[in-house]
C-alpha positions in Angstrom: 6.6 -140.7 -29.9 6.0 -137.4 -31.7 2.9 -136.8 -29.5 5.1 -137.4 -26.4 7.8 -135.0 -27.5 5.1 -132.3 -28.2 3.5 -132.9 -24.8 6.9 -132.8 -23.0 7.7 -129.5 -24.8 4.4 -128.1 -23.7 4.9 -129.4 -20.1 8.4 -127.8 -20.0 6.9 -124.5 -21.1 4.2 -124.8 -18.4 6.8 -125.5 -15.7 8.8 -122.5 -16.8 5.6 -120.4 -16.5 5.2 -121.8 -13.0 8.8 -120.8 -12.1 8.1 -117.3 -13.4 4.9 -117.0 -11.3 6.8 -118.2 -8.2 9.6 -115.7 -8.8 7.0 -112.9 -9.2 5.3 -114.0 -5.9 8.6 -114.0 -4.2 9.5 -110.6 -5.4 6.2 -109.2 -4.2 6.9 -110.7 -0.8 10.4 -109.1 -0.8 9.0 -105.8 -1.8 6.2 -105.9 0.8 3.5 -105.4 -1.8 0.9 -107.3 0.2 -2.1 -105.9 -1.8 -1.0 -107.9 -4.9 -0.3 -111.2 -3.0 -3.8 -112.7 -3.5 -3.6 -112.2 -7.3 -0.1 -113.6 -7.4 -1.1 -116.6 -5.4 -4.0 -117.2 -7.7 -1.7 -117.1 -10.7 0.6 -119.6 -9.0 -2.4 -121.9 -8.4 -3.5 -121.6 -12.0 0.0 -122.4 -13.3 0.2 -125.3 -10.9 -3.1 -126.7 -12.1 -1.9 -126.5 -15.7 1.3 -128.4 -14.9 -0.7 -131.1 -13.0 -3.1 -131.4 -16.0 -0.1 -131.9 -18.3 1.4 -134.4 -15.9 -1.8 -136.5 -16.0 -1.9 -136.3 -19.8 1.7 -137.4 -19.9 1.1 -140.3 -17.6 -1.7 -141.5 -19.8 0.3 -141.1 -23.0 3.4 -142.8 -21.5 1.3 -145.7 -20.3 -0.2 -146.1 -23.8 3.1 -145.9 -25.6 4.6 -148.3 -23.1 1.8 -150.8 -23.8 2.4 -150.4 -27.5 6.1 -151.2 -27.0 5.4 -154.1 -24.6 6.4 -152.3 -21.4 4.2 -152.6 -18.4 3.6 -149.2 -16.6 6.9 -147.7 -17.7 8.4 -144.5 -16.3 9.3 -141.7 -18.6 13.0 -142.6 -18.2 12.3 -146.2 -19.3 10.4 -145.0 -22.3 13.2 -142.6 -23.2 15.7 -145.5 -23.0 13.4 -147.7 -25.2 12.7 -144.9 -27.7 13.9 -145.2 -31.3 17.2 -143.4 -32.0 15.5 -140.6 -33.9 13.6 -139.6 -30.7 15.9 -140.7 -27.9 18.2 -137.6 -27.9 15.4 -135.0 -27.9 13.3 -137.0 -25.3 16.3 -137.4 -23.1 17.0 -133.7 -23.2 13.4 -132.8 -22.5 13.3 -135.3 -19.6 16.5 -133.8 -18.1 15.2 -130.2 -18.5 11.9 -131.2 -16.8 13.8 -132.7 -13.9 15.9 -129.6 -13.5 12.9 -127.3 -13.6 11.1 -129.4 -11.0 14.0 -129.0 -8.7 13.9 -125.2 -9.3 10.2 -125.2 -8.5 10.9 -127.1 -5.2 13.6 -124.6 -4.2 11.4 -121.6 -5.1 8.5 -123.0 -3.1 10.7 -123.5 -0.1 12.2 -119.9 -0.2 8.8 -118.4 -0.9 7.2 -120.2 2.0 10.0 -119.0 4.3 9.5 -115.4 3.1 5.7 -115.7 3.7 6.3 -117.0 7.2 8.7 -114.2 8.0 6.3 -111.6 6.6 3.5 -113.1 8.6 5.5 -112.9 11.8 6.6 -109.3 11.0 3.0 -108.2 10.4 1.8 -109.9 13.6 4.6 -108.1 15.6 3.7 -104.8 14.0 0.1 -105.4 15.1 1.3 -106.0 18.7 1.3 -109.8 18.7 4.3 -111.9 19.6 4.5 -114.9 17.3 7.1 -117.6 17.1 8.2 -119.4 14.0 6.1 -122.2 12.9 7.1 -125.4 14.6 8.5 -123.6 17.7 6.1 -125.2 20.2 8.5 -126.8 22.6 11.3 -125.4 24.8 14.9 -126.7 24.9 14.0 -129.1 27.7 11.2 -130.7 25.6 8.3 -129.2 27.5 5.5 -127.4 25.8 6.0 -123.6 25.6 2.8 -121.6 26.4 1.5 -119.4 23.6 2.9 -115.9 23.7 0.5 -113.2 24.9 -0.3 -110.4 22.6 0.8 -106.9 23.6 -2.9 -106.1 24.1 -3.4 -108.9 26.6 -0.2 -107.8 28.5 -1.7 -104.3 29.0 -4.9 -105.8 30.4 
């Protein structure tokens, strides 16, 4: 159980680092600092890979601990419930913090994607293109809407 608590603590730290990287990326989008976006995106990718690696490591450890305790393919929540009293409180707290951080990552991803889409459309408009929001391919009557012509095409 000690190994699982250590791993959960490390995973929680990695998820918090991912949250930080997503916040930094969002701030760059808000500030319009496009020259740093590739670096920020790479940092987010790196942090995401580290979290995924920790998740795989946790899955293997949870499976092994579950087998030792007679549980077949337990979830982390089941293992927390079955943990000795000494570990149950700390493991429960870490599990709840991980769930909360995962929700925060989901919300940040949604808002960051929305900002990136708005920024992309703004850039396209500044370059003379008329772009619609992603997913706006049908009109109110359900018929396909033709692609908007760019300002350059309209002049020709």
